[in-house]
C-alpha positions as a Markdown table, in Angstrom:
| # | Residue | x | y | z |
|---|---|---|---|---|
| 1 | Met | 14.9 | -109.5 | -67.2 |
| 2 | Ile | 13.4 | -106.1 | -66.9 |
| 3 | Leu | 14.4 | -103.0 | -68.8 |
| 4 | Thr | 13.8 | -99.4 | -67.6 |
| 5 | Arg | 15.2 | -96.0 | -68.4 |
| 6 | Ser | 18.3 | -97.0 | -66.6 |
| 7 | Pro | 20.1 | -100.4 | -67.1 |
| 8 | Leu | 18.7 | -102.9 | -64.7 |
| 9 | His | 19.5 | -106.4 | -63.6 |
| 10 | Val | 16.8 | -108.4 | -61.9 |
| 11 | Leu | 18.2 | -110.7 | -59.3 |
| 12 | Ala | 14.9 | -112.1 | -58.0 |
| 13 | Phe | 11.2 | -111.8 | -58.6 |
| 14 | Leu | 8.4 | -113.6 | -56.8 |
| 15 | Ala | 4.7 | -113.4 | -57.2 |
| 16 | Gly | 1.8 | -115.6 | -56.1 |
| 17 | Thr | -2.0 | -115.9 | -55.5 |
| 18 | Leu | -3.7 | -117.7 | -52.7 |
| 19 | Ala | -7.5 | -118.3 | -52.8 |
| 20 | Val | -9.7 | -119.8 | -50.1 |
| 21 | Ala | -13.3 | -120.6 | -51.1 |
| 22 | Gly | -16.3 | -122.8 | -50.3 |
| 23 | Asn | -17.9 | -125.4 | -52.6 |
| 24 | Ala | -16.4 | -124.6 | -56.0 |
| 25 | Gly | -16.5 | -120.9 | -55.4 |
| 26 | Ala | -20.2 | -120.6 | -54.5 |
| 27 | Gln | -19.6 | -119.1 | -51.1 |
| 28 | Ala | -17.5 | -116.3 | -49.8 |
| 29 | Thr | -14.0 | -116.2 | -51.2 |
| 30 | Gly | -10.8 | -114.8 | -49.7 |
| 31 | Ile | -7.9 | -113.9 | -52.1 |
| 32 | Ile | -4.3 | -112.9 | -51.3 |
| 33 | Gln | -2.0 | -111.8 | -54.0 |
| 34 | Trp | 1.6 | -110.7 | -53.6 |
| 35 | Gly | 4.7 | -109.7 | -55.6 |
| 36 | Ser | 8.2 | -108.7 | -54.8 |
| 37 | Gly | 11.4 | -107.9 | -56.6 |
| 38 | Phe | 15.1 | -107.2 | -56.0 |
| 39 | Ala | 17.1 | -105.4 | -58.7 |
| 40 | Glu | 20.2 | -103.4 | -59.4 |
| 41 | His | 20.1 | -100.1 | -61.4 |
| 42 | Ala | 23.2 | -98.6 | -63.0 |
| 43 | Asp | 22.4 | -95.1 | -61.7 |
| 44 | Arg | 20.2 | -95.8 | -58.7 |
| 45 | Gly | 21.9 | -98.7 | -56.9 |
| 46 | Trp | 20.0 | -101.6 | -55.4 |
| 47 | Gln | 16.2 | -101.4 | -55.3 |
| 48 | Ala | 13.7 | -103.7 | -53.5 |
| 49 | Ser | 10.0 | -103.4 | -54.0 |
| 50 | Gly | 6.8 | -105.3 | -53.1 |
| 51 | Val | 3.1 | -105.2 | -53.2 |
| 52 | Met | 0.3 | -107.2 | -51.5 |
| 53 | Asn | -3.4 | -107.3 | -52.0 |
| 54 | Val | -6.0 | -108.9 | -49.7 |
| 55 | Ala | -9.6 | -109.2 | -50.9 |
| 56 | Tyr | -12.8 | -110.8 | -49.6 |
| 57 | Gln | -15.7 | -111.5 | -51.9 |
| 58 | Val | -19.3 | -112.3 | -50.9 |
| 59 | Pro | -22.1 | -113.3 | -53.3 |
| 60 | Ile | -25.2 | -111.1 | -52.9 |
| 61 | Ala | -27.8 | -112.3 | -55.4 |
| 62 | Gly | -27.6 | -113.7 | -58.9 |
| 63 | Gly | -24.5 | -112.5 | -60.6 |
| 64 | Val | -23.8 | -109.7 | -58.0 |
| 65 | Lys | -20.8 | -109.9 | -55.7 |
| 66 | Ala | -19.5 | -107.5 | -53.1 |
| 67 | Glu | -15.8 | -107.2 | -52.3 |
| 68 | Ile | -13.6 | -105.3 | -49.9 |
| 69 | Ser | -9.9 | -105.2 | -50.5 |
| 70 | Gly | -6.7 | -103.7 | -49.1 |
| 71 | Thr | -3.5 | -103.0 | -51.0 |
| 72 | Gly | -0.1 | -102.0 | -49.7 |
| 73 | Gly | 3.1 | -101.4 | -51.7 |
| 74 | Trp | 6.7 | -100.2 | -51.1 |
| 75 | Ser | 10.0 | -99.6 | -52.7 |
| 76 | Arg | 13.4 | -98.9 | -51.2 |
| 77 | Ser | 16.9 | -98.3 | -52.8 |
| 78 | Ser | 20.4 | -98.7 | -51.4 |
| 79 | Leu | 20.7 | -94.9 | -51.5 |
| 80 | Gly | 18.2 | -94.8 | -48.6 |
| 81 | Arg | 15.2 | -93.6 | -50.7 |
| 82 | Ala | 11.9 | -95.2 | -49.8 |
| 83 | Ala | 8.3 | -94.7 | -51.0 |
| 84 | Gly | 5.1 | -96.6 | -50.7 |
| 85 | Gly | 1.4 | -96.4 | -50.1 |
| 86 | Thr | -1.8 | -98.1 | -48.9 |
| 87 | Leu | -5.3 | -98.3 | -50.4 |
| 88 | Ala | -8.6 | -99.7 | -49.1 |
| 89 | Glu | -11.4 | -100.3 | -51.7 |
| 90 | Gly | -15.0 | -101.4 | -51.9 |
| 91 | Arg | -16.3 | -103.0 | -55.0 |
| 92 | Leu | -19.6 | -104.2 | -56.6 |
| 93 | Gln | -19.3 | -106.8 | -59.4 |
| 94 | Phe | -22.1 | -107.7 | -61.8 |
| 95 | Ser | -21.3 | -110.7 | -63.9 |
| 96 | Gly | -23.1 | -112.9 | -66.4 |
| 97 | Pro | -22.1 | -115.9 | -68.5 |
| 98 | Ala | -20.1 | -113.9 | -71.0 |
| 99 | Arg | -19.7 | -110.3 | -69.7 |
| 100 | Gly | -19.4 | -108.4 | -66.5 |
| 101 | Leu | -19.0 | -105.0 | -64.9 |
| 102 | Ala | -17.3 | -103.9 | -61.7 |
| 103 | Leu | -17.5 | -100.5 | -59.9 |
| 104 | Ser | -15.1 | -99.6 | -57.1 |
| 105 | Ala | -14.1 | -96.7 | -54.9 |
| 106 | Gly | -11.3 | -96.4 | -52.3 |
| 107 | Leu | -9.2 | -94.2 | -50.0 |
| 108 | Gly | -5.6 | -94.5 | -48.9 |
| 109 | Arg | -2.3 | -92.8 | -48.2 |
| 110 | Ala | 0.9 | -92.4 | -50.3 |
| 111 | Phe | 4.4 | -91.9 | -48.8 |
| 112 | Pro | 6.5 | -90.3 | -51.6 |
| 113 | Tyr | 9.9 | -89.7 | -50.1 |
| 114 | Gly | 8.6 | -87.5 | -47.4 |
| 115 | Pro | 5.3 | -86.5 | -45.7 |
| 116 | Ser | 2.3 | -88.7 | -46.5 |
| 117 | Glu | -0.4 | -87.6 | -48.9 |
| 118 | Gly | -4.1 | -88.5 | -49.2 |
| 119 | Leu | -5.1 | -90.8 | -52.0 |
| 120 | Ser | -8.6 | -91.4 | -53.5 |
| 121 | Arg | -9.6 | -93.7 | -56.4 |
| 122 | Val | -12.8 | -94.6 | -58.3 |
| 123 | Glu | -12.8 | -97.2 | -61.1 |
| 124 | Ala | -15.2 | -98.8 | -63.6 |
| 125 | Arg | -14.1 | -102.0 | -65.2 |
| 126 | Ser | -15.9 | -104.2 | -67.8 |
| 127 | Trp | -15.1 | -107.5 | -69.5 |
| 128 | Ser | -16.8 | -109.7 | -72.2 |
| 129 | Arg | -16.1 | -112.7 | -74.3 |
| 130 | Met | -17.0 | -112.7 | -78.0 |
| 131 | Ala | -15.9 | -114.9 | -80.9 |
| 132 | Gly | -13.4 | -116.8 | -78.7 |
| 133 | Leu | -11.7 | -113.6 | -77.5 |
| 134 | Asp | -11.7 | -111.9 | -74.1 |
| 135 | Phe | -12.0 | -108.1 | -74.0 |
| 136 | Gly | -11.4 | -105.9 | -71.0 |
| 137 | Phe | -11.8 | -102.1 | -70.5 |
| 138 | Ser | -11.2 | -100.0 | -67.4 |
| 139 | Leu | -11.5 | -96.3 | -66.5 |
| 140 | Arg | -9.8 | -95.2 | -63.3 |
| 141 | Arg | -9.6 | -91.8 | -61.7 |
| 142 | Thr | -6.9 | -91.2 | -59.0 |
| 143 | Gly | -6.6 | -88.1 | -56.8 |
| 144 | Val | -3.5 | -87.2 | -54.8 |
| 145 | Met | -4.0 | -84.7 | -52.0 |
| 146 | Ala | -0.7 | -83.4 | -50.6 |
| 147 | Gly | -0.2 | -82.5 | -46.9 |
| 148 | Gly | 1.9 | -79.5 | -48.0 |
| 149 | Ser | 2.4 | -77.5 | -51.2 |
| 150 | Ser | 5.7 | -75.8 | -50.8 |
| 151 | Gly | 9.2 | -76.2 | -49.3 |
| 152 | Ala | 12.6 | -77.6 | -50.2 |
| 153 | Arg | 13.0 | -80.8 | -52.1 |
| 154 | Ala | 13.2 | -83.8 | -49.8 |
| 155 | Ala | 16.8 | -84.6 | -48.9 |
| 156 | Asp | 16.5 | -88.2 | -50.3 |
| 157 | Gln | 14.5 | -87.2 | -53.4 |
| 158 | Pro | 16.7 | -87.7 | -56.5 |
| 159 | Pro | 16.7 | -84.8 | -59.1 |
| 160 | Gly | 14.2 | -85.3 | -61.9 |
| 161 | Glu | 12.5 | -88.2 | -60.1 |
| 162 | Asp | 9.5 | -89.4 | -62.1 |
| 163 | Ser | 7.6 | -91.0 | -59.3 |
| 164 | Leu | 4.1 | -89.6 | -59.6 |
| 165 | Thr | 3.8 | -88.0 | -56.2 |
| 166 | Gly | 7.5 | -86.9 | -55.8 |
| 167 | Arg | 8.3 | -83.2 | -55.7 |
| 168 | Ile | 9.1 | -81.8 | -59.1 |
| 169 | Gly | 10.5 | -78.5 | -60.4 |
| 170 | Gly | 13.7 | -76.7 | -59.9 |
| 171 | Gly | 15.3 | -73.6 | -58.4 |
| 172 | Gly | 14.3 | -72.4 | -55.0 |
| 173 | Ser | 10.7 | -73.5 | -55.3 |
| 174 | Ala | 9.3 | -77.0 | -55.3 |
| 175 | Arg | 5.7 | -78.2 | -55.3 |
| 176 | Arg | 3.7 | -81.3 | -54.9 |
| 177 | Leu | 1.1 | -82.5 | -57.3 |
| 178 | Gln | -2.3 | -81.9 | -55.7 |
| 179 | Asp | -4.7 | -82.8 | -58.5 |
| 180 | His | -5.9 | -85.9 | -60.3 |
| 181 | Tyr | -5.3 | -88.1 | -63.3 |
| 182 | Thr | -7.3 | -90.6 | -65.3 |
| 183 | Asp | -6.2 | -94.0 | -66.7 |
| 184 | Phe | -7.9 | -95.8 | -69.5 |
| 185 | Asn | -6.9 | -99.3 | -70.4 |
| 186 | Ala | -8.1 | -101.8 | -73.0 |
| 187 | Thr | -7.0 | -105.5 | -73.3 |
| 188 | Ile | -7.7 | -108.4 | -75.6 |
| 189 | Gly | -6.9 | -112.0 | -74.9 |
| 190 | Trp | -7.0 | -115.4 | -76.5 |
| 191 | Ala | -6.4 | -118.9 | -75.2 |
| 192 | Asn | -6.5 | -122.5 | -76.3 |
| 193 | Asn | -5.5 | -125.7 | -74.6 |
| 194 | Asn | -1.8 | -124.8 | -73.9 |
| 195 | Val | -1.3 | -121.2 | -75.0 |
| 196 | Glu | -2.6 | -117.9 | -73.6 |
| 197 | Leu | -2.0 | -114.6 | -75.2 |
| 198 | Glu | -2.9 | -111.0 | -74.1 |
| 199 | Ala | -2.2 | -107.5 | -75.4 |
| 200 | Gly | -3.1 | -104.2 | -73.7 |
| 201 | Leu | -2.9 | -100.5 | -74.4 |
| 202 | Gly | -3.4 | -97.7 | -71.9 |
| 203 | Arg | -3.4 | -93.9 | -71.7 |
| 204 | Arg | -3.0 | -91.7 | -68.7 |
| 205 | Phe | -4.8 | -88.3 | -69.0 |
| 206 | Gly | -4.4 | -85.1 | -67.0 |
| 207 | Lys | -1.9 | -82.3 | -66.9 |
| 208 | Pro | 1.2 | -82.7 | -69.0 |
| 209 | Val | 3.2 | -84.0 | -66.1 |
| 210 | His | 0.7 | -86.9 | -65.8 |
| 211 | Gln | 0.2 | -87.9 | -69.5 |
| 212 | Tyr | 1.7 | -91.2 | -70.4 |
| 213 | Thr | 1.0 | -94.0 | -72.9 |
| 214 | Ser | 1.4 | -97.6 | -71.7 |
| 215 | Trp | 1.3 | -101.0 | -73.3 |
| 216 | Gln | 1.8 | -104.7 | -72.5 |
| 217 | Leu | 2.2 | -108.0 | -74.3 |
| 218 | Gln | 2.1 | -111.4 | -72.6 |
| 219 | Gly | 2.4 | -115.0 | -73.8 |
| 220 | Leu | 2.0 | -118.1 | -71.6 |
| 221 | Tyr | 2.7 | -121.7 | -72.6 |
| 222 | Trp | 1.7 | -124.6 | -70.3 |
| 223 | Leu | 4.5 | -127.1 | -70.2 |
| 224 | Thr | 2.6 | -129.4 | -67.8 |
| 225 | Glu | -0.7 | -129.2 | -66.0 |
| 226 | Arg | 0.9 | -127.1 | -63.2 |
| 227 | Leu | 3.9 | -125.4 | -64.8 |
| 228 | Ala | 3.9 | -122.7 | -67.4 |
| 229 | Leu | 6.5 | -120.5 | -69.2 |
| 230 | Val | 5.6 | -116.8 | -69.3 |
| 231 | Ala | 7.1 | -114.0 | -71.4 |
| 232 | Ser | 5.9 | -110.4 | -71.2 |
| 233 | Ala | 7.0 | -106.9 | -72.1 |
| 234 | Gly | 5.5 | -103.5 | -71.7 |
| 235 | Arg | 5.7 | -99.9 | -70.7 |
| 236 | Val | 4.1 | -98.9 | -67.4 |
| 237 | Pro | 3.2 | -95.5 | -65.7 |
| 238 | Ala | 4.3 | -94.5 | -62.2 |
| 239 | Asp | 2.5 | -96.4 | -59.4 |
| 240 | Val | 1.4 | -94.1 | -56.6 |
| 241 | Val | 0.8 | -97.0 | -54.2 |
| 242 | Ser | 4.2 | -98.7 | -54.5 |
| 243 | Gly | 6.1 | -95.5 | -55.3 |
| 244 | Leu | 7.7 | -97.0 | -58.4 |
| 245 | Pro | 8.5 | -94.7 | -61.4 |
| 246 | Thr | 7.6 | -95.1 | -65.0 |
| 247 | Gly | 9.6 | -97.5 | -67.1 |
| 248 | Asn | 9.8 | -100.2 | -69.7 |
| 249 | Tyr | 10.2 | -103.9 | -68.9 |
| 250 | Ala | 10.7 | -107.4 | -70.3 |
| 251 | Leu | 10.1 | -110.4 | -68.1 |
| 252 | Phe | 10.6 | -114.1 | -68.5 |
| 253 | Ser | 9.3 | -116.3 | -65.7 |
| 254 | Met | 7.7 | -119.6 | -64.7 |
| 255 | Arg | 4.2 | -119.9 | -63.3 |
| 256 | Ile | 3.5 | -122.7 | -60.8 |
| 257 | Ser | -0.1 | -123.8 | -59.9 |
| 258 | Trp | -0.9 | -126.0 | -57.0 |
| 259 | Lys | -4.0 | -127.4 | -58.8 |
| 260 | Asp | -4.2 | -129.0 | -62.2 |
| 261 | Arg | -5.8 | -126.7 | -64.7 |
| 262 | Val | -8.7 | -128.0 | -66.8 |
| 263 | Ala | -7.2 | -128.7 | -70.3 |
| 264 | Ala | -8.0 | -131.0 | -73.2 |
| 265 | Ser | -5.0 | -133.1 | -72.4 |
| 266 | Arg | -6.8 | -134.3 | -69.2 |
| 267 | Ile | -9.9 | -135.5 | -71.1 |
| 268 | Ser | -9.4 | -138.8 | -72.9 |
| 269 | Gln | -12.7 | -138.3 | -74.8 |
| 270 | Pro | -15.2 | -135.5 | -75.2 |
| 271 | Ala | -16.9 | -134.9 | -71.9 |
| 272 | Arg | -20.3 | -133.9 | -73.3 |
| 273 | Asn | -22.9 | -136.6 | -73.7 |
| 274 | Ser | -24.4 | -137.8 | -77.0 |
| 275 | Ser | -27.9 | -136.7 | -77.8 |
| 276 | Gly | -29.3 | -140.0 | -76.6 |
| 277 | Ser | -27.7 | -140.0 | -73.1 |
| 278 | Arg | -29.7 | -139.6 | -69.9 |
| 279 | Gly | -27.6 | -137.1 | -67.8 |
| 280 | Phe | -26.2 | -133.9 | -69.2 |
| 281 | Gln | -26.1 | -132.4 | -72.7 |
| 282 | Ala | -24.5 | -129.3 | -74.2 |
| 283 | Arg | -25.5 | -128.7 | -77.8 |
| 284 | Arg | -25.1 | -125.8 | -80.2 |
| 285 | Ala | -28.3 | -123.7 | -80.4 |
| 286 | Gly | -27.3 | -121.1 | -83.0 |
| 287 | Gly | -26.3 | -117.5 | -82.6 |
| 288 | Gly | -23.3 | -118.3 | -80.5 |
| 289 | Ser | -25.4 | -119.9 | -77.8 |
| 290 | Val | -25.3 | -123.4 | -76.3 |
| 291 | Ala | -28.3 | -125.3 | -74.9 |
| 292 | Leu | -27.5 | -126.9 | -71.6 |
| 293 | Ala | -29.8 | -129.7 | -70.5 |
| 294 | Val | -30.0 | -131.9 | -67.4 |
| 295 | Trp | -32.1 | -135.0 | -67.0 |
| 296 | Ala | -34.0 | -134.8 | -63.7 |
| 297 | Pro | -37.5 | -136.2 | -64.0 |
| 298 | Ser | -38.3 | -136.1 | -60.2 |
| 299 | Ala | -36.9 | -132.6 | -59.4 |
| 300 | Gln | -38.9 | -129.5 | -58.8 |
| 301 | Arg | -36.0 | -127.1 | -59.3 |
| 302 | Val | -32.7 | -127.5 | -61.1 |
| 303 | Glu | -29.7 | -125.1 | -61.0 |
| 304 | Val | -26.3 | -125.2 | -62.6 |
| 305 | Met | -23.2 | -123.1 | -62.0 |
| 306 | Gly | -19.7 | -123.1 | -63.5 |
| 307 | Ser | -16.8 | -121.3 | -65.0 |
| 308 | Phe | -19.2 | -120.0 | -67.7 |
| 309 | Ser | -21.4 | -118.1 | -65.1 |
| 310 | Asp | -18.6 | -116.9 | -62.8 |
| 311 | Trp | -19.8 | -119.6 | -60.4 |
| 312 | Gln | -23.2 | -118.0 | -60.0 |
| 313 | Pro | -26.3 | -120.2 | -60.0 |
| 314 | Val | -28.3 | -120.3 | -63.2 |
| 315 | Glu | -31.8 | -121.8 | -62.8 |
| 316 | Leu | -32.9 | -124.1 | -65.6 |
| 317 | Leu | -36.4 | -124.2 | -67.0 |
| 318 | Gly | -38.5 | -127.3 | -67.5 |
| 319 | Gly | -39.0 | -128.4 | -71.1 |
| 320 | Glu | -39.4 | -131.9 | -72.5 |
| 321 | Pro | -40.7 | -134.4 | -69.9 |
| 322 | Gly | -37.8 | -135.0 | -67.5 |
| 323 | Trp | -35.4 | -132.4 | -69.0 |
| 324 | Trp | -34.4 | -129.0 | -67.6 |
| 325 | Gly | -32.5 | -126.6 | -69.7 |
| 326 | Ala | -31.2 | -123.1 | -70.5 |
| 327 | Glu | -29.4 | -121.4 | -73.4 |
| 328 | Val | -26.2 | -119.5 | -72.6 |
| 329 | Pro | -23.7 | -117.8 | -74.9 |
| 330 | Leu | -20.5 | -119.9 | -74.9 |
| 331 | Ala | -17.5 | -119.9 | -77.2 |
| 332 | Pro | -15.8 | -123.2 | -78.1 |
| 333 | Gly | -13.7 | -124.5 | -75.3 |
| 334 | Leu | -13.6 | -126.5 | -72.0 |
| 335 | Tyr | -15.9 | -125.5 | -69.1 |
| 336 | Glu | -16.4 | -126.6 | -65.5 |
| 337 | Ile | -20.0 | -127.2 | -64.2 |
| 338 | Asn | -21.9 | -128.4 | -61.2 |
| 339 | Val | -25.6 | -129.0 | -60.7 |
| 340 | Arg | -28.0 | -129.1 | -57.7 |
| 341 | Phe | -31.6 | -130.3 | -57.4 |
| 342 | Asp | -34.2 | -128.7 | -55.2 |
| 343 | Gly | -31.7 | -126.6 | -53.3 |
| 344 | Gly | -29.5 | -129.5 | -52.3 |
| 345 | Ala | -25.8 | -130.0 | -52.4 |
| 346 | Trp | -23.8 | -129.1 | -55.5 |
| 347 | Gln | -22.7 | -132.2 | -57.5 |
| 348 | Val | -21.1 | -133.3 | -60.8 |
| 349 | Pro | -23.8 | -133.8 | -63.5 |
| 350 | Ala | -24.3 | -137.5 | -64.4 |
| 351 | Gly | -22.2 | -138.6 | -67.3 |
| 352 | Leu | -19.5 | -135.9 | -67.0 |
| 353 | Arg | -15.8 | -136.5 | -66.1 |
| 354 | Ala | -15.1 | -135.2 | -62.6 |
| 355 | Val | -12.0 | -133.3 | -61.7 |
| 356 | Asp | -10.6 | -131.7 | -58.6 |
| 357 | Asp | -11.8 | -128.1 | -58.1 |
| 358 | Gly | -8.8 | -127.1 | -56.0 |
| 359 | Phe | -10.8 | -126.6 | -52.8 |
| 360 | Gly | -11.4 | -130.2 | -51.7 |
| 361 | Gly | -14.4 | -130.8 | -54.0 |
| 362 | Gln | -15.1 | -131.9 | -57.6 |
| 363 | Val | -16.6 | -130.3 | -60.7 |
| 364 | Gly | -17.7 | -131.8 | -64.0 |
| 365 | Val | -16.0 | -130.9 | -67.3 |
| 366 | Phe | -17.7 | -130.5 | -70.7 |
| 367 | Thr | -16.6 | -129.3 | -74.1 |
| 368 | Val | -18.2 | -126.9 | -76.6 |
| 369 | Glu | -17.1 | -127.8 | -80.1 |
| 370 | Pro | -16.6 | -125.2 | -82.8 |
| 371 | Asp | -19.3 | -124.9 | -85.4 |
| 372 | Thr | -18.8 | -127.2 | -88.4 |
């Protein structure tokens, strides 16, 4: 159920993600995300809304990725009011084993109950993992450039509408917002084998008509390897792309995954090898780092990649005779990994449990135990 400024009954809500990638995510990746809803407002009648995002990622070098994406959104009520928008963006992503940064810029159009308006957006986003917690920060600046600055209120625009780009004001003069606003958001998340928790706080800065404080709370519990129960609540600002107004919400839903997630319940015994094994090792190295080691006495070059490196190759260095290794900052938990020798095919390290990667291949799974 979702709650807004007016009583609202949600009759249907559907969202999903489709990803297509090569060899455990090492090659270009296409991602499609969508969401749609159908609801009844006590004072606005029926309302349908939807949003879709299509993105294409290409690795450049090391932990650098380039991405292009397109987003389209819309909303329409039974009173005949409709709004929406489109946005095309380009993005550069720099990621390492435990942190990352993304810079993006885009242009689009908004359709707020009348003539279309130009839309521009620039954003910086960072994330990191420390002490078993995931932190995220984003700073986004949006500009709305109206096609006209005066005239009567649109016939289908409701009085006092709080959609960002709708006409505001009263009397015989109306105006459109022709300036910009800035959103700052911070999130913190925690997860274990079956539970995922996230909290976020945001603030929209600009002229008084723009200023708004938002927040969100979400909890997820995996009932099975592919089915999870999700509960979330929050307060959201107006969305210029979909045309949706500000509001409060509470949502209870189910999440369905077509691939088994990697969880401790799937591993009958710890996946990492003992110190005497010839294959793969993951051992605590102090300072929050883990020493990864691969036994490959005949190789000239050894690389690994996995969930800990955002699936970017990490070259190992030769050490003890036959062993190749590197130290990476890893919190306790389960990780996926593959290895390749001398530029060959990616494969599961010897001695690790192999699981389906969701793209027709396999990856190895290892654990990092908490310090004792």
